[in-house]
C-alpha positions in Angstrom: 106.9 110.1 123.7 109.1 110.2 126.8 111.1 113.0 125.2 108.0 114.9 124.3 106.7 114.6 127.9 110.1 115.7 129.3 110.2 118.7 127.1 106.7 119.8 128.2 107.7 119.5 131.8 110.8 121.8 131.5 110.5 125.4 132.4 113.9 126.4 131.0 113.5 127.3 127.3 117.0 126.3 126.3 116.7 122.8 127.8 113.2 122.4 126.2 114.6 123.5 122.8 117.4 121.0 123.1 115.1 118.1 123.9 112.8 119.1 121.0 115.8 119.2 118.7 116.8 115.6 119.7 113.2 114.5 119.2 113.1 116.0 115.7 116.4 114.2 114.9 115.0 110.9 116.1 111.8 111.3 114.1 113.9 112.1 111.0 116.0 109.0 111.6 112.8 106.9 112.0 111.4 108.2 108.8 107.8 108.8 107.7 106.9 105.1 107.8 108.1 101.8 109.3 107.6 98.2 108.2 104.5 96.5 109.6 106.5 93.8 111.5 108.5 96.5 113.4 105.3 98.6 114.0 103.5 95.5 115.4 106.5 94.7 117.7 106.6 98.3 119.0 102.8 98.2 119.6 102.9 94.8 121.3 100.6 93.1 118.8 100.8 90.8 115.8 101.1 91.8 112.2 97.8 90.0 111.6 96.0 92.2 114.2 97.8 95.3 112.8 96.6 94.4 109.3 93.0 94.2 110.6 93.2 97.7 112.0 94.8 98.9 108.8 92.0 97.3 106.7 89.4 99.1 108.9 91.1 102.4 108.1 92.1 103.0 111.8 95.8 103.0 111.1 97.2 104.8 108.1 99.8 103.3 105.8 102.3 104.8 103.4 104.0 103.5 100.3 107.7 104.2 99.6 108.5 105.3 96.1 108.9 102.3 93.8 107.5 99.8 96.4 104.1 98.2 96.6 104.7 97.2 100.2 102.6 99.1 102.7 104.3 100.5 105.7 102.8 102.0 108.8 102.8 105.8 109.4 105.5 106.3 112.0 103.7 109.3 113.7 100.7 107.1 114.3 102.9 104.4 115.8 104.5 106.9 118.1 101.1 108.3 119.2 99.7 104.8 119.7 102.7 103.7 121.7 102.2 106.8 123.9 98.6 106.0 124.4 99.5 102.4 125.3 102.0 103.8 127.9 99.4 106.1 129.4 97.0 103.1 129.7 99.6 101.0 131.4 100.5 103.9 133.8 96.7 104.2 134.6 96.6 100.5 135.4 94.2 99.8 132.5 94.3 97.0 130.0 96.8 97.8 127.3 95.4 96.7 123.9 95.7 98.1 120.5 91.9 98.7 120.5 92.1 100.6 123.7 95.0 102.7 122.5 93.1 103.4 119.2 90.0 104.5 121.2 92.0 106.9 123.3 93.8 108.3 120.3 90.5 108.8 118.5 89.0 110.5 121.5 92.0 112.8 121.7 91.8 113.7 118.0 88.1 114.4 118.4 88.8 116.7 121.4 91.6 118.4 119.5 89.3 119.0 116.5 86.7 120.5 118.8 89.2 122.8 120.3 90.4 124.0 116.9 86.8 124.5 115.7 86.0 126.5 118.9 89.0 128.7 118.4 88.0 129.3 114.8 84.5 130.2 115.8 85.8 132.5 118.6 88.0 134.3 116.0 85.1 134.8 113.7 82.8 136.0 116.4 85.5 138.4 117.7 85.9 139.8 114.1 82.1 140.3 113.8 81.9 141.9 117.2 84.8 144.2 116.3 83.2 145.2 113.0 79.9 145.9 114.7 81.6 148.0 117.4 83.2 150.3 114.7 79.7 151.1 113.3 
């Protein structure tokens, strides 16, 4: 998350591209999923608590080919860790529940923005078609 934040703050395109390249490399190294024990440690919680959130469907899991062991989606862990960091920086309680709430609110907001953009595109097309008549 720190790399992502740093990349966003840079004005120089070459430096931003380099940081984004490093971030992609680290994500590839991390893989698509990580063991629950490691995810719980990164999120500052117990595996039992993590399992409760997984059972509720709030945290997605993946299964590696040939394995029946569930692992936590690494992108979700990265996002939750970022939300936890933002909570800490804001002086708020840092809990997995609070980070999940913030992440859910952000996803809802992102979905609303995407839907508004789609609607705007459709309305622009309709207006353009009507203007040609």
